[in-house]
C-alpha positions in Angstrom: -17.6 15.6 -56.1 -20.8 14.2 -57.7 -23.7 12.8 -55.8 -23.0 9.2 -56.8 -19.5 9.3 -55.3 -20.8 11.0 -52.1 -23.4 8.2 -51.7 -20.9 5.5 -52.3 -18.6 7.0 -49.7 -21.5 7.2 -47.2 -22.4 3.6 -47.8 -18.8 2.5 -47.4 -18.5 4.6 -44.2 -21.7 3.0 -42.8 -20.3 -0.5 -43.7 -17.1 0.3 -42.0 -18.9 1.5 -38.9 -21.1 -1.7 -38.8 -17.9 -3.8 -39.2 -16.2 -1.9 -36.4 -19.2 -2.4 -34.1 -19.3 -6.1 -34.9 -15.5 -6.5 -34.2 -16.0 -4.5 -30.9 -18.8 -6.8 -29.9 -16.6 -9.8 -30.4 -13.8 -8.2 -28.4 -16.3 -7.4 -25.6 -17.3 -11.1 -25.6 -13.7 -12.2 -25.4 -13.0 -9.7 -22.6 -16.0 -11.2 -20.7 -14.7 -14.7 -21.2 -11.2 -13.7 -20.0 -12.7 -12.2 -16.8 -14.6 -15.4 -16.1 -11.6 -17.5 -16.8 -9.4 -15.4 -14.5 -12.0 -15.7 -11.8 -12.1 -19.5 -12.2 -8.3 -19.6 -12.2 -8.1 -17.5 -9.0 -10.6 -19.7 -7.3 -8.3 -22.7 -7.9 -5.2 -20.8 -6.9 -7.0 -19.7 -3.7 -7.5 -23.4 -2.9 -3.8 -24.1 -3.6 -2.9 -21.3 -1.2 -5.1 -22.7 1.5 -3.6 -26.2 1.0 -0.1 -24.8 1.2 -0.9 -22.9 4.4 -2.4 -26.0 6.0 0.8 -28.0 5.2 3.3 -25.2 5.9 4.4 -25.1 2.2 6.0 -21.9 0.8 3.7 -19.5 -1.0 6.0 -19.4 -4.1 7.2 -22.3 -6.1 10.0 -21.0 -8.4 10.4 -24.3 -10.2 6.7 -24.5 -11.0 6.8 -20.9 -12.1 9.7 -21.5 -14.5 7.9 -24.5 -16.0 4.7 -22.4 -16.5 6.7 -19.6 -18.1 8.3 -22.0 -20.6 5.0 -23.7 -21.2 3.1 -20.5 -21.8 5.8 -19.1 -24.1 5.5 -22.2 -26.3 1.7 -21.9 -26.3 2.0 -18.2 -27.2 4.3 -19.0 -30.1 1.8 -21.7 -31.3 -1.0 -19.2 -31.0 1.0 -16.5 -32.8 0.9 -14.3 -29.7 4.0 -12.4 -28.6 5.7 -14.8 -26.1 7.2 -11.8 -24.2 3.7 -10.4 -23.7 2.5 -13.8 -22.6 5.3 -14.0 -20.1 4.6 -10.5 -18.7 1.0 -11.4 -18.4 1.8 -14.6 -16.5 4.3 -12.8 -14.3 1.5 -10.4 -13.3 -0.8 -13.3 -12.5 1.9 -15.2 -10.6 2.7 -12.1 -8.5 -0.9 -11.7 -7.6 -1.3 -15.4 -6.7 1.8 -15.3 -4.5 0.4 -12.2 -2.7 -2.8 -14.1 -2.1 -0.9 -17.2 -0.8 1.1 -15.0 1.5 -2.0 -13.4 2.9 -3.6 -16.9 3.4 -0.5 -18.1 5.2 -0.4 -15.1 7.5 -4.1 -15.5 8.3 -3.7 -19.2 9.1 -0.6 -18.5 11.2 -2.4 -15.9 13.3 -3.3 -16.8 16.8 -6.7 -18.4 17.0 -6.7 -19.4 13.3 -8.6 -22.5 12.5 
């Protein structure tokens, strides 16, 4: 291999490394935005859980959940994201929200709860 080829390969490798770092920075920014969005979402679902507990409403709402699954599957398709993945992700979030709502309901039903 001559020196010119080796230099070209080194430059290409450095360019690929710089591109990789740039892509990873973008991914890191998106991950940070996702975390903040999830935190905001859970603040709202926490308020929903408190409202449900105050008014003796059930922690889960299967009809609402089914609507959300259908809605997010459509959004996923429009965004060219695998709808099955989107549904699994939403199912994980819904499971966690219901767990929080059940905990809030137990806490509010406890003797001496305000």
